N, C-alpha and C positions, 0 to 999 in steps of 0.2 A: 177645745181645751187641751186635748192630748197633743195636738199639733203645735200649740203654743209652747207646751213643756218641752217637746222634742226640739223645737227651734232654739229655746233657751239653753238647752244642753249643748247644742253645737257651737254656741257663742262663748262657752266657758274655755279660757285658754288652758291648754295642757302643758305640763312641765316638759322642758327638753329632756331627751334621753341622756342618761349618764352612760358614757362609754368607758369601759375598762379595758386596758391593754391586756388581752387574755394571754399573750405569750409570757409577759412578765408574771402574771398571776399564776399560770400554771407552773412556772419555774419555782415560785415561792411555795406553792402548795406541795410540791414534791420535796422540799428541803427538809421537812420534819415528818417523822412517822406519826400515825394516829396516837393521840394521847392515851396513856394507860392510867386508870384510876384503881387504886387499891386501899384497903383499910388494913394496916399492919395487924397481922394475927387474926383477921376476920375474913371469912369468905362471903361473897355477896349472896343474898338469899334467893336470887333467881338469875336467870340468864340475862336479864335486863340490867344487871349491875346495880342492884338496889340493896342498901344497908339500913338497918334500924339505927336512928341517930343516937340512941342511948348506948349502942354497942360500938359505934365508930367514934372514937375520941378525935382522930385526925384522918383525913384521906390524903394519900400520897398521889400526886400528879406527876407524870413523867413522860418524856418523849425522847426520841433519838433524832440527831441532826446529821445530815450527810457531811462527811468529813471535808468535802470540797467547799462547803459553805463558809462564808467569812465568820470570824469569831465575834458574835454579837450575843447579848443576853436574849433569853427567851422570856416572853410574857405569857402566863397562863391567865386568860381572861375567863372568869367564872360567872355564869349567868343563872339567875334564880329561875324557879318554875314559871314566873310571870314574864320572863325574857329580859329582865333588867340586869345591867351589870352589877354584880355583888361586890366583886373585888378583883384586882389584878395582882398576881404574884410574879415577881421577877426571879429568874433563875439563871445562874451562870452555866455555860456549857463546859463540861468537864473534858478531860483528855480522851475519855471513852466515847466522846460525841454524844453524851447524854445530858439532859437537864431535868431537874426534879425540884418540886416545891411541896409544901404541905398546906392543906386547907383545914384549918381548925374547925371542929364541928361542935364538940361538947362545950357548953357554957358560952356560946356565941349567939349572935342574933338568930342563927338557924334554929336553935332549940328554944331560945327565950321568946321568939316571936312566931314560932310554928311554921317556919318556911319549908314545909315539907312538899315533896313532889319530885318531878323530874328536872334535874339540873343539867347544865351543859358547860363544858370547858373547851376553850378554843386556843390553840397555840399560835403565837405571833412572834416575829422577830421584834425586838424592842422598838417601839415607835412606828411600826408598819400598820397600815390599815388592813391590808389583806392577810389572811391567816397563812402560816407557813405549812400547815398540815391539817388533816381532817379532825373535826370536832369529835368529842365523845360525850354521849349522854349517860347520866347515872341518876339513880334515885335515892332520896333520903326520906324514910318514913318514921313516924313517931315510935 
């Protein structure tokens, strides 16, 4: 019986590997700094960047872009604790090579549906699949 199961497993086709051009991906990853997450006027409660949702009306998301990078918008893709895309925020790159956006917390689905836990925000150049910088995790608690 075990041999039959092992034989069946070898017959299942495996998907082809996806190859990513690492040189291009590495260049894009270095184009933005790691995302900074802040709650204006509120310090995070721990080193793990966690805020109480009732205290954080909005969270500010920001990143810096290398000056040699082409002038394109930045997208901050925000993921829920379950790993689903919550929302994408577009931000223009300013003269100081910075981009910023606000994630509303108070009165949104986050507080209304109790979407508490560890979130993630990933910076991308608008329309790109690969991130342009390192993701940042942060927490929202009741």
